[in-house]
C-alpha positions in Angstrom: -0.7 12.8 0.3 3.0 14.0 0.2 3.8 17.4 1.8 6.3 18.1 -0.9 4.1 17.6 -4.0 0.8 18.6 -2.7 1.8 21.6 -0.3 4.8 23.3 -2.0 4.6 27.1 -1.4 2.8 27.0 1.8 5.0 27.7 4.6 4.7 27.7 8.6 4.1 31.6 8.4 1.2 31.2 6.2 -0.1 28.5 8.4 0.4 30.8 11.5 -1.5 34.0 9.7 -4.3 31.7 8.7 -5.3 31.3 12.2 -5.0 34.8 13.0 -6.4 36.7 9.9 -7.0 35.3 6.4 -6.1 38.8 4.9 -2.5 38.5 6.2 -2.4 35.1 4.4 -2.9 36.8 1.0 -0.8 39.8 1.9 2.2 37.7 2.9 1.7 35.5 -0.1 2.5 38.5 -2.1 5.4 39.4 -0.4 3.7 42.2 1.2 5.6 42.3 4.4 4.5 44.0 7.6 5.9 47.0 9.2 9.4 45.8 10.3 10.0 48.8 12.6 6.8 47.3 14.4 7.3 46.9 17.9 6.1 43.7 18.1 7.8 42.4 15.0 11.1 43.9 16.5 10.6 42.1 19.8 9.8 38.7 18.4 13.3 39.2 16.3 14.9 39.9 19.6 13.3 37.1 21.3 14.4 34.8 18.5 18.1 35.9 18.2 19.0 36.1 21.8 17.0 33.7 23.7 18.3 30.1 23.7 21.6 31.1 22.3 23.3 27.8 23.2 20.8 25.8 21.2 20.9 24.8 17.7 18.5 27.5 15.8 16.7 27.6 12.5 16.8 24.6 10.4 15.6 25.0 7.0 13.7 22.2 5.7 11.8 22.2 2.4 9.9 25.1 2.5 10.0 26.1 6.4 12.1 27.4 8.8 12.1 25.8 12.1 13.1 28.1 15.2 15.1 25.6 17.3 16.2 22.1 16.7 17.5 19.6 19.2 17.2 16.0 20.8 15.3 14.8 23.7 15.1 11.1 25.0 16.7 10.1 21.8 14.3 11.9 19.5 14.3 14.8 17.3 12.9 17.7 19.1 11.5 20.9 17.4 10.8 24.0 19.1 9.3 27.2 18.5 9.8 30.5 20.2 6.8 32.9 20.7 6.5 35.9 22.4 3.1 35.3 24.1 0.7 32.3 24.3 -2.1 34.8 22.9 -1.6 33.4 19.7 -1.5 29.7 21.1 -3.8 28.1 18.3 -1.8 29.7 15.6 1.6 28.7 17.2 0.4 25.3 17.9 -1.0 24.7 14.0 2.4 26.2 12.9 4.6 23.7 14.9 2.3 20.7 13.9 2.9 21.8 10.2 6.7 21.3 10.8 6.0 18.1 12.5 3.9 16.8 9.6 6.2 17.8 6.8 9.2 16.1 8.9 7.0 12.9 9.2 6.1 13.0 5.6 9.8 12.8 4.9 10.2 10.0 7.2 11.4 11.7 10.2 9.3 11.5 13.6 10.0 14.4 15.8 8.5 16.0 19.0 7.3 19.6 19.3 7.6 22.1 21.8 6.3 25.8 22.0 8.5 27.9 24.2 7.3 31.0 25.8 10.2 32.6 27.4 8.5 35.8 28.5 5.9 33.5 30.4 8.7 31.3 31.4 6.7 28.2 30.2 7.2 25.2 27.7 4.2 23.2 26.1 4.5 20.2 24.4 2.8 19.7 21.0 1.7 16.3 19.5 0.9 15.4 15.8 -2.0 13.2 15.7 -4.6 12.0 12.9 -7.0 14.8 13.9 -4.3 17.5 13.5 -3.3 16.2 10.2 -6.7 16.4 8.8 -7.2 20.0 10.2 -4.1 21.0 8.5 -5.0 19.4 5.3 -8.2 21.5 5.3 -6.3 24.4 6.3 -3.7 23.9 3.4 -6.7 23.6 0.9 -8.2 27.1 2.3 -4.9 28.9 1.8 -4.5 27.6 -1.6 -8.0 29.3 -2.4 -7.0 32.5 -0.7 -3.8 33.1 -2.1 -5.5 32.1 -5.9 -8.0 35.0 -5.3 -7.3 38.2 -7.3 -8.1 40.4 -4.2 -7.5 39.7 -0.4 -10.3 38.6 1.7 -12.1 41.9 3.2 -10.6 43.0 6.6 -12.3 41.7 9.7 -11.8 43.2 13.2 -10.5 41.0 15.6 -8.7 41.1 18.9 -5.4 41.0 17.3 -5.8 44.0 14.9 -4.9 46.5 17.3 -1.2 45.0 17.6 -1.3 43.8 14.1 1.8 45.1 11.9 -0.1 44.8 8.8 -3.1 47.3 10.5 -2.0 50.1 7.8 -3.2 47.6 5.1 -6.8 47.3 6.4 -7.6 50.4 8.7 -5.5 53.3 7.2 
């Protein structure tokens, strides 16, 4: 299945939110943006803009924006900067989605998650199991965003620091 023809409108942000909160997927798909003054949003923006200043940043490709593009061992490197590894699953799936889109366009790339506050990096490898999971995720995201109402809010461990908390718990 081609990424462009089958997944237009799905981006890395929706993949990221899917693994945190399905309600956020629906809100983001409607351009209902989180509180931009939220300290977590501001800190994430700071990390993105000021860390890794010498590396090439933000490549827009198809309908996604990748944080850092570089080269390692003669191969394209795509890196995502994240504030914390607390969202490891969502960060990994977002990066895998980027790698998948690139592969579907004929470009093989390596992935790396970077956690500057934790001073660590983690390699991410696209495999068939990841592609199968991403296909199911994209199908479910399409179902969520096609719904006339958002999913009901469900408390999880991320709610207390969520920039969307006003949409759910106000």
